[in-house]
C-alpha positions as CSV (number, residue, x, y, z in Angstrom):
1,M,17.2,-2.4,7.1
2,T,14.5,-0.9,4.8
3,I,15.4,0.1,1.5
4,R,12.1,1.1,-0.7
5,L,11.8,0.9,-4.1
6,V,9.4,2.9,-5.3
7,A,7.0,4.8,-2.7
8,P,3.4,3.9,-3.6
9,A,1.9,7.5,-2.3
10,L,4.7,8.6,-4.9
11,L,3.3,6.5,-7.9
12,L,-1.0,7.3,-7.1
13,L,-0.1,11.3,-7.0
14,L,2.3,10.8,-10.1
15,L,0.3,8.5,-12.4
16,T,-3.3,10.9,-11.5
17,S,-1.1,14.0,-12.4
18,G,-0.6,15.6,-15.3
19,P,3.1,14.3,-16.9
20,E,5.4,16.5,-14.6
21,V,4.8,15.8,-11.0
22,H,6.9,17.9,-7.9
23,A,7.0,14.9,-5.8
24,Q,9.9,13.4,-2.5
25,P,13.2,12.1,-4.1
26,L,12.5,7.9,-5.5
27,V,16.0,8.0,-3.1
28,P,16.0,5.4,0.0
29,S,16.6,8.2,3.4
30,K,19.8,8.1,5.1
31,D,19.9,5.5,7.9
32,A,18.1,2.6,4.5
33,T,20.5,1.3,2.9
34,V,20.7,2.1,-0.8
35,A,19.1,0.0,-3.5
36,P,21.8,-1.7,-5.8
37,Y,20.0,0.2,-8.9
38,L,20.9,3.5,-7.0
39,L,24.7,3.3,-7.0
40,P,27.0,5.3,-10.1
41,D,27.9,1.8,-11.4
42,A,24.9,0.0,-12.0
43,P,24.4,-2.1,-14.7
44,T,21.6,-1.4,-17.7
45,F,19.2,-3.2,-19.6
46,D,20.3,-3.6,-23.3
47,Q,17.2,-2.1,-24.0
48,T,14.9,1.8,-23.2
49,I,11.5,2.6,-22.2
50,P,10.1,3.3,-25.9
51,Q,12.4,-0.8,-26.7
52,F,10.8,-2.5,-23.9
53,R,7.4,-0.7,-24.3
54,T,7.2,-3.1,-27.3
55,R,8.8,-5.9,-27.2
56,Y,7.2,-6.7,-24.1
57,N,3.4,-5.5,-26.0
58,L,4.6,-7.0,-28.8
59,S,4.0,-10.6,-26.8
60,N,2.1,-10.3,-24.1
61,P,-1.4,-8.0,-25.8
62,S,-4.3,-9.3,-23.1
63,L,-2.1,-7.5,-20.6
64,P,-0.3,-4.1,-21.5
65,I,1.3,-2.0,-20.8
66,G,0.7,2.1,-21.8
67,E,3.3,4.6,-22.1
68,F,5.8,5.7,-19.3
69,R,6.2,9.3,-18.2
70,A,8.7,11.4,-16.5
71,V,8.9,11.8,-12.9
72,D,9.8,15.1,-12.1
73,T,11.5,15.0,-8.4
74,G,12.1,18.1,-8.3
75,E,16.2,17.6,-7.3
76,P,19.0,18.4,-9.7
77,A,19.6,16.4,-12.8
78,G,21.3,13.8,-11.5
79,P,22.5,10.3,-12.8
80,L,18.7,8.3,-13.3
81,T,15.7,9.5,-15.1
82,R,12.7,8.1,-13.3
83,A,9.3,6.9,-15.2
84,A,6.0,5.1,-14.5
85,S,3.3,4.4,-16.4
86,R,-1.0,3.8,-14.8
87,I,-1.9,0.2,-15.6
88,N,-5.4,1.0,-14.2
89,A,-6.5,2.4,-10.3
90,Q,-4.6,-0.7,-8.5
91,L,-1.0,-1.0,-11.0
92,Y,1.9,1.2,-11.8
93,A,5.5,0.5,-13.5
94,S,8.4,2.5,-12.8
95,T,11.5,2.5,-13.9
96,A,14.6,4.5,-13.4
97,L,16.8,4.8,-17.0
98,E,20.1,5.8,-17.0
99,R,20.4,9.8,-18.5
100,G,21.4,9.8,-21.6
101,T,21.2,6.2,-22.5
102,G,17.6,6.3,-21.1
103,K,18.8,2.6,-21.1
104,I,16.7,0.4,-18.0
105,K,18.1,0.1,-14.7
106,T,15.5,-1.0,-12.7
107,M,11.7,-2.3,-13.8
108,Q,9.2,-2.8,-11.2
109,L,5.4,-3.9,-10.9
110,T,4.2,-2.3,-8.2
111,Y,0.2,-3.3,-6.6
112,Q,-2.0,-1.0,-4.8
113,P,-4.9,-2.6,-3.3
114,Q,-8.2,-0.6,-2.3
115,V,-9.2,-1.3,1.3
116,G,-12.9,-2.3,0.4
117,D,-12.6,-2.9,-2.7
118,P,-15.1,-5.9,-4.1
119,E,-12.4,-7.0,-6.8
120,T,-9.6,-7.6,-5.1
121,G,-9.3,-10.7,-5.8
122,A,-9.2,-10.4,-9.4
123,R,-7.7,-7.5,-9.4
124,R,-3.9,-9.0,-7.7
125,A,-4.5,-12.3,-9.7
126,Q,-3.8,-9.5,-12.7
127,A,-1.8,-8.4,-11.1
128,I,0.2,-11.3,-11.1
129,Q,-0.4,-12.2,-14.4
130,Y,2.1,-8.7,-15.2
131,M,4.4,-9.7,-12.8
132,A,4.7,-12.9,-14.6
133,A,4.9,-11.3,-17.7
134,L,7.5,-9.5,-17.1
135,L,9.4,-12.0,-15.6
136,R,9.1,-13.7,-19.8
137,H,10.5,-11.0,-20.5
138,F,13.3,-10.8,-19.1
139,I,13.9,-14.6,-19.3
140,P,11.6,-16.0,-22.4
141,S,12.8,-19.2,-22.5
142,L,9.8,-19.7,-19.5
143,S,6.7,-20.8,-20.2
144,E,3.9,-18.8,-18.7
145,E,3.1,-22.0,-15.9
146,Q,6.7,-21.8,-14.3
147,S,7.0,-18.2,-15.1
148,S,3.7,-18.3,-12.8
149,K,5.4,-20.1,-10.2
150,K,8.4,-18.4,-9.7
151,I,6.2,-14.9,-9.0
152,T,3.8,-16.8,-6.7
153,E,7.6,-18.4,-4.9
154,L,8.7,-15.0,-4.6
155,L,5.8,-12.8,-3.8
156,D,5.4,-15.7,-1.0
157,I,8.8,-15.5,0.6
158,G,8.7,-11.5,0.1
159,K,5.7,-11.2,2.5
160,R,6.7,-13.8,5.2
161,Q,10.0,-11.4,4.6
162,G,9.3,-7.5,4.2
163,F,12.1,-7.3,1.7
164,Y,12.8,-10.1,-0.3
165,Q,15.8,-10.5,-3.4
166,Q,16.9,-14.0,-5.1
167,T,20.3,-13.5,-7.9
168,E,19.4,-16.3,-10.6
169,G,21.7,-15.6,-13.3
170,A,22.6,-12.3,-14.9
171,L,19.2,-11.1,-12.7
172,R,17.9,-9.7,-9.6
173,Y,14.4,-9.7,-8.4
174,V,13.4,-7.9,-5.6
175,V,9.9,-8.4,-3.6
176,A,8.8,-5.8,-0.8
177,D,6.0,-6.2,0.8
178,N,3.8,-3.5,2.1
179,G,0.8,-6.2,3.3
180,E,-2.2,-3.6,3.1
181,K,0.0,-0.7,1.6
182,G,1.1,-2.7,-1.8
183,I,3.8,-5.3,-3.6
184,T,6.3,-3.7,-5.4
185,F,8.2,-6.8,-7.4
186,A,11.1,-5.4,-9.6
187,V,13.3,-7.3,-12.5
188,E,17.2,-5.6,-12.2
189,P,20.1,-6.7,-14.3
190,I,23.9,-7.4,-11.7
191,K,27.2,-7.2,-13.2
192,L,28.3,-10.6,-13.8
193,T,31.8,-10.9,-13.0
194,L,35.2,-14.1,-13.9
195,S,36.4,-15.7,-11.4
196,E,40.0,-15.0,-10.7
197,P,42.1,-17.7,-11.8
């Protein structure tokens, strides 16, 4: 079973080009399981990208996320708008938004190490700091230490399994580890259902 969150090559192309890029769609192939946020009735967070960035950047001034640019997939307009933000040469934030409301369906961070980079250790540590900050954004009760520990645990399991998802309360955490090609960490809302009597 393969689930592609955000194609790292697409992000690299997007973020080194102008505001709009024609690229392959981010939808998984026919033989892959559809990512939950792509389903028609997938829930959204109750915030748009401008709201997210304002709150996130106020809480994390040393780990800012810049403006997001729309990703033009070259496909007819569907129920989602995709956007991405380049944080640095190896770290990107991306999202899928509900068309019309602009509410967030998934928030993802992708770290792509560069072969031969002498700063790989420091860049990976910074990527983990961003992932922990993203986790704290959606779970403000977590301390820096708790969020760092949680991210480290999730990434360790993701490294062993390649793809891992965990549900906690109203959130789903997703880790896609493609080894040297990069790691994606995502936070997504889930639908809560009332138990039947």
